[in-house]
N, C-alpha and C positions, 0 to 999 in steps of 0.2 A: 480115197477110202482108207481108213486106218486098219492095219492088220494086227490081229491079236496073236501073240505068241503063246500058245497053250503049253509049250514045253519049258516054260520059265520055272527055274528051281530057285528056292530060297537058299542063299548061302548059309553055311554053318556059322560063320562069323562075319561081322562088319568092321571095317576100319573106322577109326575116329573121324576121318575125312568124310566117309560115306554117311556116318551118323550126323555130322554137321550139315551136310548137304540135305539129308532127309528132314532134319528139324529146322533148317533155315537159320542156323546160328553159326558163330565162328568156331574154328578149330580150337581156339583157346578156351572158349566156353565149354566145349565138350571135355577137354582135359580138366578143367575146373570141376565139372560135375563128377568126373571119375575120381579126382583127388578128394573131393568132399564125401564120397561114398554114396551120393545120390544115384549115380549111374554105375551099375555093376560092369566090371570089365576084367579081363585076364591079361597080365603082362607076359607076352611071348618072347620078350628079349632075352638073350642069354644072360645068365647071372654072373658068369665069370667076367673078369675085366675090372677096370678101375671105376669108370664112370657109371652113373645110374642111367641106363638107356631106357627110354620108355617106348615100348612098341605094344600098344594095347589092341585088343580085339573084343568086340561086344557081340553077344548072341542076339539075334533078332527078338527072341522072347524077353531078354533083359531090357531091350529098348521099349518093347510094348509094355512091360511092367512099369518102367519109368514114366512113360507117357500116361498110362492109366492112373497113376498116383497123382499126376499133375492136372487132371481134368478139373476144370472149375465148374461147379454146379451153379446153374442160373437160379438166382433167388428173385422173389418178387421185388419190384422196385419199391423203395421207401417213399412214403408220402412226403411232400414238402414240409419242411419244418414250420410249425405254427408258432414258434417262439417269437415273441416280439422283442425288438431291440429295446434295451433299457434306456429310458430318458435320463439325462443328467438332471440332477437337482439344481436348477437354475434359480438364482434369486429372482424375486418378482421384478417385473419391469418398473423402473423408477421414472418419475417425471423429471424434467430438467431442474425444477426447484429442489426436489428431494435429492437429486444427485449432487447439486451444488452445496447442499447443506452437509453432506457427508464429509 
């Protein structure tokens, strides 16, 4: 029997790794979404130092917002195309005599 933990609390922030696991995508894909601005995140890395260190955190609400923008609405299926293929303008079939006269 499965036990349900009713004391489960939602974390204030998610790591990119947790987001990748939740969405079923790679960590690189999550970083690309953050860099493009599609997924909101905050960089919690210290700003002092030489290199640009990335240590992002994502609020669960921001992840929900991202997912809700990406929902694909189901549309009615398109009927099959009724367009006929164009026939090439072929010359009329010639008899052997007509062909040899050419």
